[in-house]
C-alpha positions as CSV (number, residue, x, y, z in Angstrom):
1,M,53.9,-30.6,96.8
2,G,57.3,-28.8,96.6
3,S,58.7,-30.1,99.8
4,V,57.4,-33.8,98.9
5,N,59.4,-33.5,95.3
6,T,62.6,-32.2,97.5
7,I,62.6,-35.0,99.6
8,L,62.0,-37.6,97.0
9,I,64.9,-36.0,94.9
10,G,67.3,-36.4,97.8
11,V,66.4,-39.8,98.5
12,I,66.8,-40.6,94.6
13,T,70.2,-39.0,95.0
14,V,71.4,-41.0,97.9
15,V,70.4,-44.5,96.0
16,L,72.1,-43.1,92.9
17,V,75.5,-42.4,95.0
18,R,75.2,-45.6,97.0
19,L,74.7,-47.5,93.7
20,N,77.9,-45.9,92.1
21,I,75.7,-44.1,89.5
22,I,76.9,-40.8,90.6
23,P,80.4,-40.8,91.6
24,W,81.0,-39.3,94.9
25,G,84.8,-40.4,95.7
26,G,87.5,-38.5,95.0
27,R,87.0,-35.8,92.6
28,P,83.3,-35.3,91.9
29,N,82.2,-34.9,88.3
30,F,79.7,-31.6,88.8
31,P,78.4,-31.5,85.3
32,F,77.3,-35.1,85.2
33,F,76.0,-34.6,88.9
34,V,74.1,-31.2,88.0
35,I,72.6,-33.0,84.7
36,V,71.4,-36.2,86.9
37,I,69.7,-34.0,89.4
38,L,67.9,-31.8,86.9
39,L,66.7,-35.1,85.1
40,T,65.8,-36.7,88.6
41,S,63.8,-33.4,89.4
42,T,62.1,-33.2,86.2
43,V,61.0,-36.9,86.2
44,T,60.1,-36.9,90.0
45,G,57.7,-33.5,89.7
46,T,56.2,-34.8,86.2
47,A,54.9,-38.0,87.9
48,L,53.9,-36.1,91.3
49,A,52.2,-33.4,89.2
50,A,50.0,-36.4,87.2
51,L,49.5,-38.3,90.6
52,F,48.2,-35.6,92.4
53,A,46.6,-33.4,89.9
54,R,44.2,-36.2,88.6
55,R,42.3,-36.1,91.8
56,P,41.3,-32.5,92.4
57,L,40.4,-32.4,88.4
58,R,37.9,-35.5,88.7
59,P,35.0,-33.5,89.6
60,I,35.7,-31.2,86.8
61,H,35.4,-33.9,84.4
62,R,32.4,-35.2,86.0
63,L,30.6,-31.9,85.6
64,I,31.9,-31.5,81.9
65,E,30.1,-34.8,81.3
66,A,27.1,-33.7,83.0
67,T,27.1,-30.4,81.2
68,R,27.2,-32.4,78.0
69,K,24.1,-34.4,78.9
70,I,22.1,-31.1,79.9
71,A,23.2,-29.8,76.4
72,S,21.6,-33.2,74.9
73,G,18.5,-32.5,76.5
74,D,18.8,-34.6,79.6
75,F,17.5,-32.0,82.6
76,T,17.2,-34.4,85.1
77,V,21.1,-35.1,85.9
78,R,22.3,-33.8,89.2
79,M,25.7,-33.6,90.7
80,S,26.6,-34.4,94.5
81,F,30.1,-33.3,95.6
82,D,31.9,-32.6,99.0
83,G,34.9,-30.6,98.4
84,P,36.7,-27.1,98.5
85,G,34.3,-24.3,98.9
86,E,34.7,-23.2,95.1
87,L,34.1,-26.2,93.7
88,N,31.2,-27.2,95.9
89,E,29.7,-23.8,95.4
90,L,30.0,-24.5,91.6
91,V,28.4,-27.8,91.6
92,N,25.4,-26.4,93.8
93,S,25.1,-23.7,91.1
94,F,25.0,-26.3,88.3
95,N,22.4,-28.1,90.2
96,K,20.4,-25.3,90.6
97,M,20.4,-24.4,86.8
98,A,19.4,-28.0,86.0
99,E,16.5,-27.7,88.1
100,E,15.5,-24.3,86.9
101,L,16.1,-25.9,83.1
102,C,13.8,-28.9,84.0
103,S,11.1,-26.8,85.3
104,I,11.0,-24.6,82.0
105,E,11.0,-27.8,79.8
106,T,8.1,-28.8,82.1
107,L,6.4,-25.7,81.9
108,R,6.7,-25.7,77.9
109,K,5.5,-28.9,77.3
110,S,2.3,-28.3,79.7
111,F,1.8,-24.9,77.8
112,I,1.8,-27.1,74.5
113,N,-0.6,-29.4,75.8
114,D,-2.9,-27.0,77.4
115,F,-2.8,-24.8,74.4
116,S,-3.4,-27.6,71.9
117,H,-6.2,-28.9,74.2
118,E,-8.0,-25.4,74.4
119,F,-7.6,-24.6,70.8
120,K,-8.7,-28.0,69.7
121,T,-12.0,-27.9,71.5
122,P,-13.8,-24.8,70.0
123,I,-12.5,-26.0,66.5
124,V,-14.1,-29.7,67.0
125,S,-17.3,-27.7,68.2
126,I,-17.6,-25.3,65.3
127,R,-16.8,-28.0,62.6
128,G,-19.7,-30.6,64.4
129,F,-22.5,-27.7,64.3
130,A,-21.5,-26.5,60.8
131,K,-21.9,-30.5,59.7
132,L,-25.4,-30.1,61.5
133,L,-26.3,-26.9,59.9
134,K,-26.3,-29.0,56.3
135,N,-29.4,-31.1,57.5
136,D,-32.2,-29.6,55.5
137,T,-34.8,-30.6,57.9
138,L,-33.5,-28.2,60.8
139,T,-36.0,-26.4,62.4
140,R,-35.6,-22.3,62.3
141,E,-34.9,-22.5,66.1
142,L,-32.2,-25.1,66.1
143,R,-30.5,-23.4,62.9
144,E,-30.2,-20.4,65.2
145,E,-29.2,-21.9,68.0
146,Y,-26.2,-23.6,66.2
147,I,-25.0,-20.4,64.3
148,D,-25.0,-18.7,67.9
149,I,-22.7,-21.4,69.2
150,I,-20.6,-21.4,66.0
151,I,-20.3,-17.7,66.5
152,S,-19.7,-18.0,70.4
153,E,-16.8,-20.6,70.0
154,S,-15.2,-18.4,67.0
155,E,-15.2,-15.5,69.6
156,R,-13.4,-17.7,72.1
157,L,-10.9,-18.8,69.6
158,A,-10.2,-15.2,68.7
159,E,-10.0,-14.5,72.4
160,L,-7.7,-16.9,73.3
161,S,-5.3,-16.4,70.2
162,S,-5.1,-12.8,71.3
163,K,-4.1,-13.5,74.9
164,V,-1.9,-16.0,73.9
165,L,0.1,-13.5,71.3
166,V,0.0,-11.0,74.1
167,L,1.1,-13.2,77.3
168,S,3.8,-14.4,75.0
169,K,4.8,-11.0,74.2
170,L,4.7,-9.7,77.8
171,E,6.9,-12.6,79.2
172,H,9.9,-11.4,76.9
173,Q,9.3,-7.9,78.1
174,E,10.8,-6.7,81.0
175,I,10.1,-2.8,80.8
176,L,7.1,-0.7,79.8
177,T,7.9,1.6,76.9
178,D,4.6,3.3,76.6
179,R,4.0,4.8,79.9
180,T,1.8,7.8,79.8
181,T,0.3,9.8,82.7
182,F,-3.6,9.3,83.0
183,R,-6.3,9.2,85.7
184,L,-6.4,5.8,86.8
185,D,-10.0,6.3,88.7
186,E,-11.5,7.6,85.5
187,Q,-10.1,4.3,83.4
188,I,-11.6,2.1,86.1
189,R,-15.0,3.8,86.2
190,R,-15.1,3.7,82.3
191,T,-14.1,-0.3,82.4
192,V,-17.0,-0.8,84.8
193,L,-19.5,1.3,82.3
194,I,-18.1,-1.0,79.5
195,M,-19.2,-4.1,81.8
196,E,-22.6,-3.0,82.7
197,P,-24.7,-5.3,80.3
198,Q,-22.9,-8.0,82.3
199,W,-23.7,-6.8,85.8
200,R,-26.8,-5.3,85.3
201,K,-27.9,-9.0,83.6
202,K,-27.2,-10.5,86.8
203,N,-28.8,-8.0,88.9
204,L,-25.4,-7.2,91.1
205,N,-24.8,-4.4,93.5
206,L,-22.0,-2.7,93.0
207,N,-20.2,-0.5,95.5
208,I,-17.7,1.8,94.0
209,E,-15.2,4.2,95.9
210,L,-12.5,5.6,93.7
211,D,-9.9,8.1,95.1
212,R,-8.5,10.2,92.5
213,V,-5.4,9.2,91.4
214,V,-3.0,10.3,88.5
215,F,-0.7,7.6,87.4
216,N,2.2,7.1,85.2
217,G,2.1,3.7,83.5
218,S,0.9,1.6,80.6
219,E,-2.8,2.7,79.8
220,E,-3.6,0.1,77.6
221,L,-2.3,-3.0,79.5
222,L,-3.6,-1.7,82.7
223,H,-7.0,-1.5,81.1
224,Q,-6.9,-5.2,80.5
225,V,-6.2,-6.1,84.1
226,W,-9.3,-4.1,85.3
227,L,-11.1,-5.9,82.3
228,N,-10.2,-9.1,83.3
229,L,-10.7,-8.7,87.0
230,I,-14.1,-7.1,86.8
231,D,-15.1,-9.7,84.3
232,N,-14.3,-12.4,86.9
233,A,-16.1,-10.7,89.6
234,I,-19.2,-11.0,87.6
235,K,-18.6,-14.4,86.3
236,F,-18.6,-16.0,89.8
237,S,-20.9,-13.8,91.5
238,D,-24.5,-15.3,92.2
239,P,-27.6,-13.3,90.6
240,G,-28.2,-10.0,93.1
241,G,-24.7,-10.4,94.6
242,D,-22.5,-7.9,95.6
243,V,-19.3,-6.5,94.2
244,S,-17.1,-3.9,95.9
245,I,-14.5,-2.1,94.0
246,V,-12.1,0.3,95.6
247,L,-9.4,2.6,94.6
248,M,-7.1,4.0,97.3
249,N,-4.5,6.7,96.8
250,M,-2.2,6.1,99.7
251,E,1.4,7.6,100.7
252,N,3.6,5.5,98.5
253,V,1.1,3.1,96.6
254,V,-1.7,3.0,94.8
255,L,-3.9,0.1,95.9
256,F,-6.8,-1.2,94.3
257,R,-9.2,-4.0,95.5
258,I,-12.2,-5.8,94.2
259,S,-14.3,-8.0,96.0
260,D,-17.4,-10.3,95.4
261,N,-19.5,-12.8,97.6
262,G,-19.7,-15.2,95.1
263,V,-18.8,-18.7,94.7
264,G,-15.3,-18.2,96.0
265,M,-12.2,-20.9,95.8
266,N,-10.6,-23.7,97.5
267,E,-6.8,-23.8,98.3
268,K,-5.9,-25.8,95.4
269,T,-7.3,-23.2,93.0
270,R,-5.8,-20.3,95.0
271,S,-2.4,-21.8,94.6
272,H,-2.5,-22.4,90.9
273,L,-4.8,-19.5,90.1
274,F,-2.3,-17.6,88.1
275,D,-1.0,-20.4,85.9
276,R,-1.9,-20.3,82.2
277,F,-5.0,-22.0,81.2
278,Y,-5.6,-23.3,84.7
279,K,-9.4,-23.0,85.3
280,G,-9.6,-24.7,88.8
281,D,-12.9,-26.2,90.3
282,E,-15.7,-27.4,88.2
283,S,-17.7,-23.9,89.0
284,R,-14.8,-22.3,86.9
285,S,-14.1,-24.9,84.3
286,S,-16.2,-23.7,81.7
287,E,-15.6,-20.0,82.2
288,G,-12.8,-18.5,80.2
289,T,-9.7,-19.1,78.6
290,G,-7.6,-19.6,81.7
291,L,-5.2,-16.8,80.5
292,G,-6.5,-13.8,82.1
293,L,-5.4,-14.0,85.5
294,S,-2.0,-14.9,84.0
295,L,-2.0,-11.9,81.8
296,V,-3.3,-9.9,85.0
297,K,-0.3,-11.0,87.0
298,R,2.4,-10.5,84.2
299,I,1.0,-6.6,83.6
300,V,1.3,-6.0,87.2
301,E,4.8,-7.5,87.7
302,L,5.7,-5.2,84.5
303,S,4.2,-2.3,86.4
304,K,6.6,-3.3,89.6
305,G,3.6,-3.9,91.8
306,R,2.0,-7.1,93.2
307,I,-1.1,-8.8,93.3
308,T,-2.8,-11.2,96.2
309,V,-5.9,-12.7,96.6
310,K,-8.0,-14.1,99.5
311,S,-10.9,-16.5,98.9
312,L,-12.7,-19.4,100.6
313,P,-15.2,-21.6,99.0
314,E,-18.7,-20.2,99.1
315,E,-17.5,-16.9,100.5
316,G,-16.4,-15.0,97.3
317,A,-12.9,-13.9,96.5
318,S,-11.0,-10.4,96.8
319,F,-8.2,-9.5,94.9
320,T,-5.6,-6.6,95.8
321,I,-2.9,-5.0,93.7
322,E,-0.5,-2.4,94.9
323,L,1.0,-0.1,92.5
324,P,4.3,1.9,93.3
325,K,3.7,5.8,92.6
């Protein structure tokens, strides 16, 4: 832009000389000549700067306007721009941020809707059966049945509230602060014993192979992992089915695998398995709160591990967890 400015000043100067605005014949008036050149340079430079600066700043103004829309809660706004690398990268980063915010907002609304539904269902059930208990003509058997339903729904509410609080806490936590060294194989063995009434009731055949593993991690949180996974394997196994629980002490990782030959799951269920409140197909719709596996996944992530699942309908499911030593 400097060369353009110089050429324009030269042209303007020649014109001013031709028009005798700047006297050139005879003895030149140098102070007047210098003042005119300075004024011409200033006016020309300002005009050129205003002309050429407006276009590069146009995408910046659009970006500012789009940012204001994001700030007001409109996460659908996107920008398109094809220009210098730095501005293009800035626009791409803005669009990525908008997509992330839109996704978070969608999840937030979905969580509120799902939680409201899950919380409302047992409350409506408790209220309905409590009203029925006021009927003096009820038989003893019906009265006992209604009381058992109220107790069951109350326990479901307590479990739901507890898991939501724990999950909310873990989602805002990035490191484990309660690490201790403990026997992982003994913890899993105790968990299996805790669940004995459930798997004995369904007459399940358990195949347990646990290597000796001394592990450093959150004992309390990992206990929740084994409880949820073993409980799921029991729930979705057919009576008389098989459940395999394996713990392997490998070179760099500890590998845990639990498998069953129960109802299994389809591809859609597998893809949403770790989503909050997701219960999948009809065989799972009446079981649990839909938060257990979300909790499991988050605990494994905090432990710097990973969890994978393999399953097909009517062919059971297999969950594998790898935890770094």
